[in-house]
Structure formats: structure tokens, C-alpha cells
C-alpha positions as CSV (number, residue, x, y, z in Angstrom):
1,X,-4.9,-20.9,-39.2
2,X,-3.9,-18.1,-36.8
3,X,-6.0,-17.8,-33.4
4,X,-6.5,-14.8,-32.6
5,X,-6.6,-13.9,-28.8
6,X,-10.1,-13.4,-26.7
7,X,-10.3,-9.7,-26.1
8,X,-14.1,-10.4,-23.7
9,X,-13.6,-8.0,-20.5
10,X,-15.2,-10.3,-18.2
11,X,-12.8,-13.3,-19.6
12,X,-9.3,-11.9,-19.0
13,X,-11.4,-10.0,-15.6
14,X,-11.6,-13.8,-14.9
15,X,-8.6,-14.4,-15.6
16,X,-7.1,-11.5,-13.4
17,X,-9.6,-12.7,-10.2
18,X,-8.2,-16.3,-10.2
19,X,-4.5,-15.7,-10.6
20,X,-3.8,-12.2,-9.2
21,X,-7.1,-12.1,-7.0
22,X,-8.1,-14.9,-5.3
23,X,-5.1,-17.5,-6.2
24,X,-2.7,-15.0,-3.5
25,X,-5.7,-14.9,-0.8
26,X,-5.8,-18.4,-0.7
27,X,-2.1,-19.2,-0.7
28,X,-2.0,-16.8,2.3
29,X,-4.7,-18.0,4.5
30,X,-2.7,-21.4,3.7
31,X,0.5,-20.3,5.5
32,X,-1.8,-18.4,8.7
33,X,-3.1,-22.3,9.5
34,X,-1.4,-24.6,11.0
35,X,-1.7,-28.3,9.5
36,X,-4.4,-28.8,11.8
37,X,-6.3,-26.3,11.2
38,X,-6.0,-26.8,7.1
39,X,-7.7,-30.4,7.7
40,X,-9.9,-29.1,10.4
41,X,-14.2,-29.6,10.3
42,X,-16.4,-27.8,12.6
43,X,-18.6,-30.8,11.5
44,X,-19.1,-33.8,9.2
45,X,-21.5,-31.4,6.7
46,X,-18.4,-29.2,6.7
47,X,-14.8,-29.6,4.2
48,X,-11.8,-28.6,6.1
49,X,-10.0,-25.5,3.9
50,X,-7.4,-28.4,2.5
51,X,-10.4,-30.2,1.4
52,X,-11.6,-27.0,-0.6
53,X,-7.8,-26.5,-2.1
54,X,-8.1,-29.9,-3.3
55,X,-12.1,-29.3,-4.1
56,X,-10.9,-25.8,-6.6
57,X,-8.1,-27.8,-8.1
58,X,-10.1,-30.2,-9.3
59,X,-12.3,-27.7,-10.6
60,X,-10.3,-25.8,-12.8
61,X,-8.2,-28.6,-14.1
62,X,-11.6,-30.6,-15.3
63,X,-13.5,-27.8,-16.7
64,X,-10.8,-24.9,-17.9
65,X,-7.5,-27.7,-19.1
66,X,-9.4,-30.2,-19.2
67,X,-12.7,-29.3,-20.8
68,X,-11.5,-26.2,-22.8
69,X,-7.8,-27.2,-23.6
70,X,-8.5,-31.3,-24.5
71,X,-6.1,-32.5,-21.6
72,X,-7.1,-35.9,-20.2
73,X,-9.7,-35.7,-17.3
74,X,-8.7,-37.9,-14.9
75,X,-10.2,-36.1,-11.8
76,X,-12.0,-38.1,-8.8
77,X,-14.0,-35.7,-7.2
78,X,-15.5,-37.4,-4.3
79,X,-11.5,-38.1,-3.7
80,X,-11.5,-34.3,-3.5
81,X,-13.8,-34.1,-0.2
82,X,-13.1,-37.5,1.7
83,X,-9.4,-36.5,2.3
84,X,-8.3,-36.1,6.0
85,X,-5.1,-34.5,6.0
86,X,-2.5,-36.7,4.4
87,X,-1.8,-33.9,2.0
88,X,1.1,-31.9,3.1
89,X,0.5,-27.7,3.1
90,X,3.3,-27.7,0.7
91,X,2.0,-29.7,-1.8
92,X,-2.0,-27.8,-2.1
93,X,-0.1,-25.0,-2.2
94,X,1.8,-26.0,-5.1
95,X,-1.1,-28.1,-6.9
96,X,-2.9,-24.7,-6.7
97,X,-0.9,-22.9,-7.8
98,X,0.4,-24.8,-11.0
99,X,-3.3,-25.6,-11.7
100,X,-4.6,-21.9,-11.6
101,X,-1.2,-20.8,-14.2
102,X,-1.8,-23.8,-16.5
103,X,-5.3,-22.7,-16.4
104,X,-4.9,-18.8,-17.0
105,X,-2.5,-19.9,-19.7
106,X,-5.5,-21.8,-21.5
107,X,-8.0,-19.2,-20.5
108,X,-5.5,-16.3,-22.0
109,X,-4.6,-18.3,-25.5
110,X,-8.8,-18.8,-26.3
111,X,-10.2,-17.3,-29.4
112,X,-13.5,-15.8,-29.4
113,X,-14.6,-18.7,-31.5
114,X,-13.2,-21.4,-29.0
115,X,-15.7,-19.1,-26.2
116,X,-18.3,-19.8,-28.5
117,X,-18.0,-23.2,-29.2
118,X,-20.0,-25.9,-27.3
119,X,-18.4,-28.0,-25.2
120,X,-19.4,-30.9,-22.8
121,X,-17.7,-30.9,-19.1
122,X,-19.1,-32.6,-16.3
123,X,-22.4,-33.9,-18.6
124,X,-23.3,-29.8,-19.2
125,X,-23.5,-28.5,-22.7
126,X,-21.1,-25.1,-21.9
127,X,-19.8,-22.4,-24.0
128,X,-16.1,-21.6,-23.3
129,X,-17.3,-18.2,-22.4
130,X,-19.5,-20.2,-19.5
131,X,-17.1,-22.3,-18.5
132,X,-14.5,-19.9,-17.8
133,X,-17.4,-17.7,-15.9
134,X,-18.6,-20.8,-13.8
135,X,-15.0,-21.5,-13.1
136,X,-14.0,-18.0,-11.7
137,X,-17.5,-17.6,-9.9
138,X,-16.5,-21.1,-8.1
139,X,-13.1,-20.3,-7.3
140,X,-14.9,-16.9,-5.9
141,X,-17.1,-19.0,-3.9
142,X,-14.9,-21.1,-2.4
143,X,-12.0,-18.6,-1.8
144,X,-14.5,-16.7,0.6
145,X,-15.0,-19.9,2.3
146,X,-11.4,-20.2,2.9
147,X,-10.9,-16.8,3.7
148,X,-13.9,-17.4,6.1
149,X,-12.4,-20.2,7.8
150,X,-8.8,-18.5,8.0
151,X,-10.3,-15.5,10.2
152,X,-12.2,-17.7,12.2
153,X,-9.5,-19.7,12.9
154,X,-6.7,-17.2,13.8
155,X,-8.8,-14.7,15.1
156,X,-6.7,-12.5,12.8
157,X,-7.9,-9.3,10.4
158,X,-6.7,-10.6,7.0
159,X,-7.0,-6.9,5.3
160,X,-8.4,-8.2,2.1
161,X,-11.0,-5.9,1.9
162,X,-10.2,-1.7,1.7
163,X,-11.9,1.1,-0.1
164,X,-10.6,3.0,-2.4
165,X,-8.7,5.7,-0.8
166,X,-8.2,4.4,2.6
167,X,-11.6,4.7,3.6
168,X,-12.0,1.4,5.4
169,X,-8.3,0.4,6.5
170,X,-7.7,-1.1,9.3
171,X,-5.6,-1.2,11.6
172,X,-3.2,-4.4,11.2
173,X,-2.2,-5.6,15.0
174,X,1.5,-7.0,15.2
175,X,1.6,-9.8,13.4
176,X,-1.2,-9.5,10.8
177,X,-0.7,-10.8,7.5
178,X,0.2,-8.0,4.8
179,X,-2.8,-6.2,3.2
180,X,-3.0,-6.8,-0.8
């Protein structure tokens, strides 16, 4: 049986925001932060940027790569939040990048039938479409936290948000990160 690629605009958009919008922004944030800043927590009720990156990697792998593609689920979710700085920046970037790229390949290969099918992921019964949508919104949520933490810790306007036509474009100070 030949699979036809999903053409749902929301699924295509989800794949785009994961791989082309938020992944590059998180990578820029990780490069802007020192190792100490990556693992800094304002208090015990908050997570560090490093914990959020581990959490995103685990969530994307569990919901898309394991949940939809059937790869073995070996996630240990609690460990994503217990880490206190032993994972170097290079490994965080590599893990998140490879996970998102693999998930984007899975999403790209989903058929309309795959999107309609029911899956059990984290004990939730969801359609493939719901799983993709969950991952995109969850990734966006935590990317926003990472961006905010980076702005707070570096005092830098990352220039990630610009209105079309240049309205709202801010002048960058020397040493600021490039606009996307």
C-alpha cells in the first residue's frame, strides 16, 4: 500500500514552526547563555533553560518519534527536571536538533490515515493530528520561556519579533544577536 503525504495546512505549519522557527531560536538562546546561565533557576519552583531543553527533547521524542512512528519509548520524564548542569551546551543543542529533525521527518511522512488514527501516548488517547498539534503548542510554550529567560539573563533584545514592512523593528546594539 502506498502512503500519501499529509497535506493538512496545520500539520505542515506545525512541522515548520518546530524545525524552522523555534528550534533555531532556542539554539541562538543556548549560544547566548553561559553554562552557568543555562542551568540557573530563579527558585526551586522554576526550571532552568537546560531543563526545558531536555524536557522538549523528551516530549517531542515521546509524542512524535515513539508515539506516532512506533519507536521505543524510553523517556524518563522526571530526570529531565532533576538535571542540575552536567549536560554541556553542545550536547543539549545536538540532542534537541536531532530530535526535532527526526520528528519533522516523521510528520512529513504522515498520511491522512495516520493523522486520523488513534494512538495512546502518555496514557492519553489522541489522534495523530492531536499529537502533532500538542507537540507544536507545547514546544512553542517552552520556547517562549527559554527566550524570556535568555532576555532576562543577558539583557539582550534577540530581535525575534518584527512586524511586516519593518514596523516595530528595533535598532540592535553592537554585539546583539542577528534578527531571524
